[in-house]
ZAGU-614100 format. One record per residue: residue in one letter; x, y, z of N, C-alpha, C in turn; residue number from 1. Coordinates in Angstrom, 3 decimals, always signed. Each point is the difference from the previous one (the first is absolute). Layout:
# residues N
{A,{X,Y,Z},{X,Y,Z},{X,Y,Z},NUM}
...
END
This chain:
# residues 88
{M,{+0.278,+7.843,-16.946},{+0.480,+0.671,-1.174},{-1.022,-0.234,-1.125},1}
{N,{+0.462,-0.293,-1.206},{-0.906,-0.141,-1.136},{-0.879,-1.254,+0.144},2}
{H,{-1.174,+0.038,-0.638},{-0.968,-1.084,+0.121},{-0.451,-0.553,-1.349},3}
{Y,{-0.033,-1.329,-0.100},{-0.707,-0.766,-1.028},{+0.430,+0.287,-1.441},4}
{E,{+1.298,+0.204,-0.173},{+0.561,+0.041,-1.346},{+1.055,-1.090,-0.062},5}
{S,{+0.602,-0.178,-1.158},{+0.994,-1.057,-0.146},{+1.186,+0.238,+0.932},6}
{Y,{+0.747,-1.052,+0.231},{+1.184,+0.069,+0.845},{+0.968,+1.051,-0.533},7}
{E,{+0.249,-0.022,-1.306},{+0.946,+0.933,-0.602},{-0.443,+1.449,+0.165},8}
{V,{-1.264,+0.265,-0.251},{-0.532,+1.362,+0.130},{+0.063,+0.448,+1.450},9}
{T,{-0.395,-0.866,+0.907},{+0.014,+0.344,+1.421},{+1.421,+0.249,+0.493},10}
{Q,{+0.948,-0.812,-0.430},{+1.392,+0.219,+0.389},{+0.473,+1.380,-0.452},11}
{R,{-0.312,+0.364,-1.239},{+0.427,+1.300,-0.543},{-0.650,+1.151,+0.759},12}
{K,{-1.307,-0.080,+0.188},{-0.720,+1.066,+0.694},{+0.463,+0.124,+1.457},13}
{D,{+0.113,-1.134,+0.674},{+0.417,+0.030,+1.397},{+1.411,+0.552,+0.150},14}
{T,{+0.894,-0.380,-0.891},{+1.380,+0.494,+0.068},{+0.039,+1.514,-0.144},15}
{E,{-0.747,+0.527,-0.944},{-0.047,+1.461,-0.190},{-0.567,+0.691,+1.236},16}
{L,{-1.057,-0.572,+0.563},{-0.617,+0.616,+1.171},{+0.916,-0.092,+1.217},17}
{I,{+0.636,-1.129,+0.195},{+0.937,-0.153,+1.112},{+1.148,+0.999,-0.124},18}
{N,{+0.512,+0.168,-1.212},{+1.078,+0.982,-0.209},{-0.461,+1.413,+0.336},19}
{A,{-1.238,+0.319,-0.333},{-0.540,+1.318,+0.343},{-0.127,+0.153,+1.518},20}
{I,{-0.444,-1.043,+0.669},{-0.148,+0.049,+1.461},{+1.362,+0.210,+0.649},21}
{I,{+0.972,-0.772,-0.410},{+1.342,+0.085,+0.581},{+0.627,+1.372,-0.241},22}
{S,{-0.323,+0.613,-1.134},{+0.555,+1.320,-0.326},{-0.589,+1.114,+0.864},23}
{L,{-1.113,-0.282,+0.680},{-0.731,+0.981,+0.814},{-0.506,+1.178,-0.829},24}
{D,{-0.195,-0.219,-1.283},{-0.470,+1.024,-0.929},{-1.503,-0.193,-0.215},25}
{L,{-0.798,+0.805,+0.698},{-1.459,-0.153,-0.082},{-0.538,+0.224,-1.408},26}
{K,{+0.573,+0.953,-0.710},{-0.458,+0.249,-1.371},{+0.249,-1.234,-0.869},27}
{K,{+1.168,-0.581,+0.114},{+0.335,-1.218,-0.755},{-0.934,-1.136,+0.406},28}
{F,{-0.295,-0.109,+1.280},{-0.893,-1.035,+0.510},{-1.381,+0.111,-0.636},29}
{Y,{-0.596,+1.187,+0.082},{-1.340,+0.175,-0.562},{-0.004,-0.086,-1.524},30}
{T,{+1.045,+0.463,-0.647},{+0.113,-0.104,-1.455},{+0.085,-1.463,-0.421},31}
{T,{+0.764,-0.774,+0.732},{+0.122,-1.431,-0.298},{-1.338,-0.704,+0.175},32}
{L,{-0.697,+0.276,+1.097},{-1.327,-0.580,+0.208},{-0.919,+0.294,-1.175},33}
{K,{-0.011,+1.262,-0.411},{-0.913,+0.429,-1.056},{+0.428,-0.513,-1.377},34}
{N,{+1.244,+0.250,-0.374},{+0.452,-0.329,-1.354},{+0.048,-1.499,-0.272},35}
{L,{+0.342,-0.786,+1.002},{+0.057,-1.451,-0.182},{-1.291,-0.692,+0.421},36}
{N,{-0.936,+0.774,+0.533},{-1.268,-0.545,+0.481},{+0.239,-1.133,+1.003},37}
{V,{+0.810,+0.294,+1.003},{+0.306,-0.982,+1.041},{-1.167,-0.026,+0.988},38}
{S,{-0.491,-1.189,+0.270},{-1.180,-0.127,+0.870},{+0.385,-0.272,+1.457},39}
{A,{+0.995,+0.699,+0.486},{+0.486,-0.209,+1.369},{-1.017,+0.489,+1.027},40}
{C,{-0.203,-0.800,+1.023},{-0.852,+0.396,+1.126},{+0.804,+0.882,+0.956},41}
{G,{-0.676,+0.870,+0.692},{+0.632,+0.773,+1.059},{+0.989,+1.038,-0.469},42}
{Y,{-0.190,+0.516,-1.206},{+0.978,+0.968,-0.515},{+0.032,+1.290,+0.810},43}
{G,{-1.096,+0.365,+0.636},{-0.002,+1.177,+0.869},{+0.881,-0.201,+1.219},44}
{A,{-0.087,-1.185,+0.592},{+0.847,-0.320,+1.148},{+1.468,-0.082,-0.407},45}
{I,{+0.260,-0.558,-1.175},{+1.377,-0.066,-0.501},{+0.540,+1.412,-0.193},46}
{A,{-0.792,+0.874,-0.599},{+0.425,+1.382,-0.223},{+0.264,+0.713,+1.322},47}
{T,{-0.827,-0.267,+0.999},{+0.207,+0.604,+1.316},{+1.317,-0.471,+0.606},48}
{L,{+0.262,-1.285,-0.081},{+1.262,-0.534,+0.505},{+1.184,+0.610,-0.738},49}
{M,{-0.107,+0.128,-1.319},{+1.073,+0.611,-0.785},{+0.245,+1.434,+0.452},50}
{S,{-1.071,+0.743,+0.173},{+0.111,+1.406,+0.395},{+0.658,+0.152,+1.370},51}
{L,{-0.448,-0.804,+0.972},{+0.578,+0.066,+1.341},{+1.459,-0.448,+0.004},52}
{T,{+0.295,-1.023,-0.765},{+1.378,-0.487,-0.074},{+0.912,+1.076,-0.578},53}
{K,{-0.470,+0.662,-1.024},{+0.797,+1.083,-0.595},{+0.152,+1.162,+0.984},54}
{K,{-1.090,+0.347,+0.684},{+0.027,+1.116,+0.952},{+1.030,-0.232,+1.104},55}
{F,{+0.120,-1.231,+0.447},{+0.924,-0.328,+1.079},{+1.344,-0.517,-0.515},56}
{S,{+0.284,+0.287,-1.280},{+1.280,-0.376,-0.631},{+0.302,-1.489,+0.121},57}
{G,{-1.030,-0.789,-0.129},{+0.163,-1.447,+0.077},{+0.127,-0.626,-1.371},58}
{K,{-0.159,-1.297,-0.040},{+0.033,-0.719,-1.269},{-0.923,-1.202,+0.094},59}
{I,{-0.414,-0.461,-1.163},{-0.829,-1.197,-0.099},{+0.784,-1.015,-0.818},60}
{E,{+0.002,-1.237,+0.493},{+0.692,-1.080,-0.700},{-0.963,-1.156,-0.245},61}
{L,{+0.226,-0.680,-1.104},{-0.776,-1.193,-0.327},{+0.570,-1.194,+0.748},62}
{L,{-0.870,-0.706,+0.704},{+0.404,-1.238,+0.659},{-0.248,-1.204,-0.907},63}
{K,{-1.180,-0.026,-0.627},{-0.365,-1.136,-0.853},{-1.134,+0.392,-0.923},64}
{H,{+0.064,-0.482,-1.214},{-1.108,+0.124,-0.952},{-0.330,-1.392,-0.486},65}
{S,{-1.278,-0.286,-0.134},{-0.457,-1.313,-0.429},{-1.330,+0.154,-0.721},66}
{T,{-0.457,-1.080,-0.585},{-1.334,-0.011,-0.598},{-0.728,-1.270,+0.408},67}
{S,{-1.288,+0.007,-0.216},{-0.817,-1.166,+0.316},{+0.391,-1.213,-0.839},68}
{A,{+0.664,+0.210,-1.122},{+0.412,-1.113,-0.868},{+0.963,-0.948,+0.704},69}
{E,{+0.743,+0.514,+0.978},{+0.934,-0.868,+0.719},{-0.726,-1.113,+0.758},70}
{V,{-1.244,+0.250,+0.355},{-0.782,-1.014,+0.710},{-0.959,-0.705,-0.949},71}
{S,{-0.718,+0.778,-0.802},{-1.046,-0.575,-0.845},{+0.527,-0.646,-1.278},72}
{K,{+1.168,+0.412,-0.437},{+0.593,-0.448,-1.276},{-0.793,+0.481,-1.214},73}
{D,{-0.958,+0.886,+0.238},{-0.761,+0.628,-1.083},{+0.676,+1.322,-0.323},74}
{Y,{+0.635,+0.081,-1.157},{+0.726,+1.202,-0.395},{-0.832,+0.920,-0.894},75}
{S,{-1.250,-0.368,-0.225},{-0.830,+0.794,-0.913},{-0.679,+1.188,+0.680},76}
{A,{-0.305,-0.122,+1.277},{-0.680,+1.075,+0.733},{+0.504,-0.027,+1.436},77}
{V,{+0.990,+0.817,+0.273},{+0.652,-0.037,+1.312},{-0.264,+1.273,+0.785},78}
{V,{+0.285,-0.074,+1.287},{-0.025,+1.163,+0.879},{+1.421,+0.177,+0.531},79}
{G,{+0.490,+1.237,-0.032},{+1.327,+0.286,+0.512},{-0.054,+0.409,+1.459},80}
{Y,{+1.042,-0.366,+0.725},{+0.119,+0.341,+1.413},{+1.416,+0.519,+0.255},81}
{S,{+0.112,+0.950,+0.889},{+1.342,+0.454,+0.365},{+0.034,+0.353,+1.477},82}
{A,{+1.180,-0.196,+0.571},{+0.262,+0.405,+1.375},{+1.106,+1.034,-0.065},83}
{L,{-0.309,+1.187,+0.508},{+0.969,+1.082,+0.039},{+0.146,+0.484,+1.426},84}
{I,{+1.142,+0.555,+0.321},{+0.228,+0.491,+1.350},{+0.515,+1.445,-0.069},85}
{A,{-0.491,+0.801,+0.913},{+0.450,+1.399,+0.087},{+0.940,+0.135,+1.177},86}
{F,{+1.083,+0.712,-0.231},{+0.990,+0.301,+1.030},{+0.041,+1.493,+0.232},87}
{Y,{+0.097,+0.415,+1.263},{+0.087,+1.409,+0.331},{+1.260,+0.253,+0.782},88}
END
């Protein structure tokens, strides 16, 4: 998810992006990436998964969201991570 911003900023950005992913709304997903300047890796693959999940009337659910701060205890520059699952 987001990279190298404060814990608070990363939590906010990641939450917005996760909500867009779960909604299966590609426009919302890309708008969130752009407007919030989220530095998520693999956004093309995420968009592909969203598109296929929507096409097959599936859903995506969040399993877990975390940040590097949970291990490093450095809350000034964290990386966000999330595990999501698609159901068809």
